[in-house]
N, C-alpha and C positions, 0 to 999 in steps of 0.2 A: 388274415390273422395279423394282429398288431405285434410288433416287436417290442418287448419290454423296454422302457426308457433306460438309457445308459447313464448310470450315476457316477460320473467322473468329474472331479472339481474343475479340470481344465479341458473338458470335453470339447468345447467350441474350438479352442485353439488347436487341439490335437487333430480334429477333423479338417480344419481349414489349413493346417500347415502345408500339406502338399500343394494346395492351390496358391499359396503365398510364395512358394519357392521360385517360380519364374519371375517374380517381381522383387527378388531379394536386393537388387542394387538400388531400386527406388526406395525400398524400406530402409536400407542402410543409410542412404542419403537423408531421409526424413529423420532417422534416429540421431544422426550427427547434428543436424540443425536444431533438433529438439534439445539435445544436450548443451549446445552452445547457447541457445535461448535461455534454458534453465540456469546455466552458470551465470549469465548476466543477471537474472532475477535474484540469484543467491548473493551476488555482489551488492545489490541495492542497499540492504541494511548497513553494510560496512561503510558505504559512501555516505549514507545519511548520518551515521555516527560522526564522521569527520565534519560533515556540514554543521551538525548541531554544536559540536565542540568549537568549531571555527566561529560560530555566531555568539555563543554564550560563555565560552571559556577564554578563547584567544582574542575575541573581538576583532578578528581580521576580516575586513570587508572584501579585500581582494581575493583571499582564499575562498571565502564564501561564494563569490561570483564564479570562480573557476570550478568549484565543485558542482554548482548548479548547472553550468554548461556541460560538465562531464555527465551528469545524470541525463540531460536531454540527449546527448550523443548515444549513451548506452541504450536508452529507450528506443531511439531510432533504429539502431542496429538490431535490437531485439525484435522490433516489429518486422524488419526484413526477414530475419531468420524464421519467425513465426509464419509468415506468408509462405515461404518455401516449404516448410515442414507440413503445413496444413494442406497445401496443394498436392504435394507428393503422396501423402497418405490418403487424402480424399480420392485422388485419381486411381490409386491402387485399389482402394476399397470398391470403387465403382466397377472397375474391370473384373475383380474377383467375383463380386455379386452377380454381375452380368453372366459370367461363366456358370455360376451356380444355377441361375434361372434357366439358362439354355440346357444344361445337363439334366436338371430336374424335369423339365418339360419333355425332353427327348426320351428320358427314362420312362416317364409315365406312358408314353406311346408304345413302349415295348411290353408292358405288363399284360397279363392274361385277362380275358373278359370277367372272370370271377372276382378279380380285384375291384373292378368298377361297380359290381353289384353290392359290395360291402362298403365302399366309400362314395359319398355323394360328390356331385360336381362343386357345390359350394365349399365343402371342406377342402378339396384339392385346390380350388382357386385361392382359398385363404392361405394355404401353405405357400403358394407361388407368390403371394403379395405380402400380406402382413407379417408372416413369419420370416420371410427373406429380408424384409425391411429391418427387422430387429437385428439380424446378422450384420446388415450393412452398418448399423449404428456401432456395433462392436469394432468393426474394422476402421470406420471413418473417424470415430471419436474416442471410444473407450481405450483402445490400445495406446494412443498418443497421450491421453490424459493419465492413464496408469503410469506410464514411464515418467511423465512430468512430475506427478505427485510423489512417486517413489524417490526421484532425484531431490525434490524439495524436502521430503521428510528426512532422508539420511544425510543430505548435505547440511540442512539446518541443524540436525542433531550433532553432527561433528563440530560445526562452528560454535554451537552453544556450549559443548563440552570444553572447547578450547577457551571460551570466554569466561565461563563460570560454572563449575561442576555442581554446586549446591542448587542453583536455580534450574539446572538441567534435570536434576533428579525430581524436582517439583513438577516440571513440565511433563516428564514421562509417567507420572503417577496415574494419568488417565488412560494410558494405552491398554492395560489389561481389560478395563471395563468396555472399551470400544471394541476390542476383539471379541469379547463374549457377546456383546449386543449384535455385532455383525453376523456371527454364526447363527444366533437365535432368529433374527429377523430375516436373514438371507433365505433360509429354507421356506419360511412363510411367504415371502415375496415370490419365489419361484412357483410354489403351488398356486398362489392367487393369480399370477400372470398366465399360467397354463390354463386355468379354468376360464379366464377371460377370453383367451384365444379359441378355446373349444366352443364357448357359447357364441362367439362371433361367427365361427365357421358354421354352426347350426343355423344361425340367422341368415347367412349367405345362401345356405341350401334352400331354405324356404323361399327367399326372394328369387333365386334362380329357377326353381320349379314353377313358380307362379308366372314369371315373365315369359319363360319358354312356352308355357301352355296358356298364354293370355287369352286366346280365342275361346278355349274351353272354359276358362274361369269366367269370362264375360257371358258366354252362352248360357251357363247354368247359374248366373247371377251370384257368383261366389266371391265378389270383390271384397265385401265386408268381412267374410270369414277368413280369407287369406290375409287381409290387413290385420285382423286380430291375431292370427297365427304368428305373423312377423313381429307384431308389437309385443307379443308374449315372449318371444325369443330375445328381442332387444331388451325387455325388462330384466330377463335373467342375466344378460351380458352386463347391463348397467349395474345390477346388484353385485355381481362379481367384481366389476371395475371399482365400485365404491368401496368394497371391502379391501381391495388392493391399495386404493388411495389412502384409506384409513391406516393400514399397516405401514405404508411408506411414510405417511405423515408422522406417526408415532415414532418410528425408527429415527428419522432425521431430526425430529424435535428433541428426543432424548440425547442423541449424539451431540447436537449443538450445545445443549445445556452442560453436558459432561466436559466437552473439550474446552469451551470458552469459559466455563467455571474454573478450569485449571489456569487459564490465562489471568483471571482475576486474582487468583492466589499468587501467581508469579509477579503480577503488578504490585500487589501489596508487599510482598517480600522484597522485591527490588527497590521499592520506594523507601523502605526502612534502611536499605544499604546506602542509598543516595544520601539520606539524612545523616547517616553515620560517617559519610565520607569515604566509604569503601569503593564506590564506583562513581563515575561521572554521569551526568544526565544523558549525554550522548551514548554512553555505553548501555544505559538502561533502555533507551529508545531502540537501539539496534538489537538488544537482546529480546525486547518485546516483539519486534518485527519478526525475528526468527521464531519466537514462540508462536506467533500468529501463523507463520508459515507451517509450523508443525501441526497446529490445531486444524488449519485449513486442509493440509494434506491428509490428516486422519479422517476428517469429515468427508473429503472428496473420495478417498479410498473406500470408505464405508458406503458412500453413494454408488460408486462404481461396482462394488460387490453386489449391492442390491440390483443394479441394472444388469449385471452379468447373470445373476440368478434368473432374472426374467428372460434374458436372451437365451439361456441354456434350454429353457422349456421349448422355445421356438426352434432352436437348433436340433433338439432331439426329434422333433416332428419332421423337419426337412430331411435330415439324414436317415430317418426311419424309412421315408419314401425312397431315397436313393439306394438304400440297402435292400429294398424289397425285391425278391426274385420272382420272375414269372413262373407260374405253375406248369405252363406248357412252353417249353423252350425249344428253339431250333437246334438240330443236331450240330455238334462241334465240327463234324466233317460230312456235310451233306453230299449226297450222291449227285453227280453232275450228269444231266441228260443231254445228249447231243441232239440238236434240232434235226428233224426229218426222220427220226427213228420210228420204228413200229411199236409205239407205246400204247398201253391200255391203262385207263384210270379205273381203279377198283376200290370199293368200300366193302369191307368184310366184317359184318357184325359190329357196326359202329354205334356207340352210345355217347350221348353228349348232354350236358346240363351246365348252366351258368354258375353254379355254386354247389358246394357239398350239401347244403341244407335246402336246396331247391329241387323241384321235380324235374324229371328227365324231359328234355325238349326233343331228343331223338332217341329211338330205341331199336336195336337189332336192324340197323340199316344195311341192306345188301344191294350193291349197285355196281354195275360195270359199264364203262363208257369206252368203246373202241375208238381208235384213231379216226378223226374226221367227223365224228358225230357230236 
């Protein structure tokens, strides 16, 4: 029996939390270097502002050279911080996912036979491979990118507000539309991704059955029939994947138009302020860079939300299997039999079948086996 999908917005992180705890120091280190790298990125528009003013307002060649060298130094340090952060988070993600794979496979081996009559080998293999890979993407990429974009979003907004409040209000006008679109398309992406994974699992089942019984398939000249079965399943998976790609494309296309349309308005409004002498060209460039950071962060967060919705469908399936309980479980305190005892093995009115909806394989079995027989 399938466990109903668990609809919790942060379901993936809640279930992976206990597995991340042993790696908390590596995660803390990755977070620190990510914050340092992001802080350098946030300083970039300010440095560019001084560079532009040095070139076009002060006409100071020496200052221009020093600022350019400072930018190169900042980017070099940022590259080092990025390397450390990516390695720490990637290594942690690999270790956690390896543990999930081991635990999932070991748990499958403990489940009762009736479970395997309801689930095909192809489906279970798909859970161990493609679904777990999606979880790996959450740990290795999405978490760090989420933190980075949140830092860029709020850091840029704070600096924008300090620089010019009127232009900041114009920049923020697109946020409600992006949030609404994220909620609307996120649910559709999760449903579409879940359907794709289900169809791929069915295709894997057809392939596994045909390959395992290849001698039977060839003996009865069923190669073309099995190929058509597999092709039909792949067509269904392709159709679902194309629908997912269409939904994703519309989502990101609309988000791009909305966010960068706001940038155009900011550019127009800021250009009028430069012509009026209210701000310098360097100030406008730095403001635009921060506005681009905000727009890029909003677009990236929308993309991450869509990717998270897809990963949540895979996570629900993986943890559904981990939560599955065997219908026939060993006793919590089994009786220990000493070797050499005068024991007799008895079956008294034993009935057995592989599933509740399947016929009985054994009925009214009465059997007694004395010691030594």
